[in-house]
N, C-alpha and C positions, 0 to 999 in steps of 0.2 A: 852813448856809443862812442868808443874810441876810434881815432882816425884809422887804426889798423883794421877795424872791423868793417869799414865802409866798403872797401874793395870786394871782399867776399859777398857782402850783402848786395852790392850792385851787380856782381857777376851772377848771383842767383836770380836776380830780377831779369837780367838779359837772357838767361837760359830759358825763362818762361815765355819770352816774347817770340812771336811768329811774324811772318811776312804781312799779316793783316791785322794783328792785334797784340795785346799785352799778355794774354793768357793762353798757353799751349797745353794746359793740363787736361783738356778734353771736355766734351759736353757733359759727360756723366760723372765727372769728378765732384768731390765734395765742394760746395760753394765756399768761396773765400772772399776776403776784401778785394783781392786782385781781380778775381773773376767778376765781381759785382761792378768794379770800376770799368773793366773791359766791356761788360754788357751795356753799361751806361754810355760809354763812348761810341760803341757800335750803334746804339739807339740814336745818338745824335747824327752819326754818319748816315743812318737809314732815312733821315729826312730827305736825302737825295738818292735813296736806294743803294747806299754803299755799306756793305758789311765789312767795315774797316775801322779799327780803333784810331789809327793815326789820322785818317780823314776826319773822323768825328772830333778829334782833338783840335785839328786846324779849324774846323767849323766853329768850335767853341771859342777858340782864340779870336776868330774873326768877329764873332758876335760881341765878345767882351771889348774888342777894339772900338766897336761902334757904340755900345751901350753896356755899362756895368749891370744895370737893372735887367736888361734882356739876357745877359750872360747868366746871371743868377737864376732867372726864370727858366732858362734851358736846363740848367743843372737840376733845379728843384723838380721840374715837371718830368724829366727823364728818369730821375731817381725814384720819384713817387710811383710812376706807372710801372717801372721795372720791378720795384719792390712788391707792388701789388700782385704782379704776375707770379713772382716767386712764392708769395704767401698763399696764393690760390692754387698753386701746384701746376702751373703751365709747364709744358715739356721744356726741359733744359736746353734743347737744341734751339728752340724758338726764342727763349729768353736770351741765350748767349749771342744769338744773331742780331739782337737789338730790335726784334720785330714788335716788342711790346714797350718800346721806349720812345720812338720818334713821334707818335701822336701825342704823347704826354708832353714832350718838349714843345711842340707847336701850340698846343692848348695853353700851356703856361705862358709862353711868350705873347700869345694873342690876348689873353685876359689881362696881363700886366701892361699891355700896349693900350688897351681900350678902357681900363679901369684905373682909378687913382690907387696907388699902392698903400696898403695898410695891413695891420696884423690879420684883420678879418679877411681881406682880399687874398693874402698869402694862404690862409686856410682854405679859402674857396678854390684857389688854384690847385692845391693838393687834392681836394675832393674831385675836381674836374679831371685831373691827370689820372687818378685812380679809376674814374669812370671810363676813360678811353680804353683801359685794359679790358673791361667787360664788353664795351662796344666793339673792340677789335676782335675779341673771341667770337662774338655773335656773328659778325660779318664774315669772318673766316669760315665759320661753319656753314653759313647760308650761301655765300658766293662760291665756296669750294666745290659745290655741285657742278658748276659750270667752268671751273678752272680760272675764275676771275679773282685777281688780288684785291684786297680791301683798300690798299693804297692809303691816302690820307683822309678817307671818308670818316673814320672815327673822330678825327680832329675837327672836321667841318661840322658834323652833327652835334658833337659835344659843345663846341664853341658857340654855335648858334643858340642852343638850348640854354646855356649858362649866361649868355649875354641877354637874351630875351627875358630870363628870369629876373634880371636886375630891375626891370620895370616895376616889380612888386617888392623889391628889397631896398628900403630906404637908406641903409648904411653902406651900400655899394655904389660909389659915385663914378660916373663916366669921366674920361679925360677930355671929352669933346672931339676926339678924333673920328668917332663913328660917323658914317654918312648922315646928313640931315634928312629925316624922313620927309617924303614929299614925292609928287609925281615927277617922273624924269623930264628934264628940260632938253629941248632940241640942242644938239651940239653944233658948235661953230669952229671953224679952223682957227686955232689960236697959236700964235708964235711962229717963228721960223725955224724949221728943223735943219740943223747943220751937221757936219761930220762930228763935231764935238758932242752934239746931242746924242747921236747914235753910239759914239764911243762910251759916253757916260751911261746911256741906257743899257749897253751891252753888259757891263759889269754890275750895274745896279739891279738889272733883272735877275742875276744870280743871287745877289745879296738879299733881294726882296723875298726869297723863299723863306727866310728867317725874319721877315718884317724889318729888314735893315736897309737904309738908303745910302750906304757908304760905298763908294767905288773901291776904296781900299779893301773893305770887307769882301766885296765881290771878287777881288783879285786873290785874297787869301782862300776863299771858298774854291776858286778855280784851281789853285795849287793843290788843295786837298783832293779835288776830283782827279787831278792828274796823277797824284800818288796812287790812287786806287785803280784808275783805268784811263788810258789815253783815249779810248773810244768814247767813254762817258764824258771826259773833258771836252772833246771836240763837239759832242752832241749838245752839251749844255751851252757852249758858246753859240753854236748854230741856232739852237732853240731860242735863246734870248735875242739874237739878231733878227730872226724871222718875226718874232713877236713885235719888235720895234718897227721893222719894215712894213708889216701889215698895218700897224696902227698909223704909221706915216702915210701910207698909200690911201687909207680910208679917211684921213683928215682928223685924226685924234689930236688933242691938244699937245703942244710941244712939252710942257712940264710933265705930263703923264708919260710921255715917251722917255724923256731923260731920267725920270725917277724909277723906271723899270716896271711900272704898273702893268704894262702889257707883256712883259717878258717872263715873269717868274713861273706862271702856269705853263707857258711854252717850254721853259727849261725842263720842267718835270716831265712833260709829255715826251720831249725829245730823248730824255734819259731812259724812260721806259722802253722806247722803241730801239734803243741801242743795247738793251740788256739781253737780247737773244730770245725774245718771245717768238720771233718768226725766222724762218730760213732766210739767210741773207742773199738777196738777188735784186735786180733792178725794180721788180714789182713791189717788193716789200719796202724798199727804200722810198719809192714814190708814195706808197701807202703811209709810211711814217711821216714824211714831209707834209702830206695832206692833213694828217692828224694835228700836226703842230700849227699849221695855218688855221685850221678850224678852231683850235683851242683859243687863239686870239679873238676870234669872232664870238665864241661862246662866252669869253670873259666879258666882252662889251655887252652882250645880251643879258647875262646874269647880273652884272653890275646895275643895269637899268631896271631889271625886273625886281631886284631886292631893294632898290632905292626907296620905294614907298614904306618899307619896313625899317628903314634906317640901318640896314645890315650890309656888311661887306660881302663880296663874292668869295673871299678867301681862296682856297685851292679847289673849290667845287668845279670850275671849268676844266681843270686837269682831270679830276676824277671822272666826271661824266663823259668827257671826250674819250678817254682811254677805255672806259667800260664799253662805250658804244662801238669803238673800232675793234676791240677784242671780241665782242659778241657777234659782230657782223662778219668777222673774218672766215668762219667755216664755210660760208656761202661763196667765197671768192677762191676759185680753184688755183689762181696764180699767186695767191698770198697764203703760203702754207705755214702753219704753226710749227715751231721747231719740235722735232721728234714725232711728228704725225706721219702716218703711213700713206 
């Protein structure tokens, strides 16, 4: 391409960009490489419930900053699950919104976090990411009867199944990061929590949504959320802080607080309750804050419950807590779902 051709080509690309993504051609337009890239980036953004390509791009950059392998995993998993959805004929609106990409991203990054990378493991990752598309479709059909979102449940179910299967597959080797199977041990107060601990935990809690322990990555993720929504940005910070404070108050170990272990599920719960499921009033705000606090407790409970299996809790505390609070809400007259009569 000649230099004089660059400007028209770049102008054409800009013309297709929108406020939330790279492709403005519309949901029903013929698929193109740009629409696929747009769907993949939106899928990465949907890990934190953001239908925004630019947010997804910043999330991807944040992951690559922390770990090249994790960044490649996110790309591979999102592309595999999105492509599977397209091949199986999922509605274009859902594909373009990234709804069939984010679980694939999380499954891929989890498997390459817990398993030693190899050609076979990468193939295993693609298979698992493709399975999240089927799992997502099944859960959307089942849960749709009650108006409950699937959230990251396909990621949790698929990851648990594919990790447990490794016990019978001799060529898939663990990295040793998985919890050691055994009965839960009584916790003791460990370390001194300082302002530095809480600050580090604040941004690490956001980064841990993608299994990353970098404060800088957490900052990049926060900027991505701010680009998409100021309300979501504030909710994510508040959720991570609440998770850290609950853990501190209950006597959790200082390293667990600073690493963001108690924060990332709370981040996701806070984001859900900032997304307009309920009419905004004092009651719904208190309800949402209660859900965030409960999420931290559920994380501790499930971490202990799954320890005998040597399995991590992943985002199951977030999923179960949000499902519980959404299913309970119709009985609470002062907590009204948005759009309800």
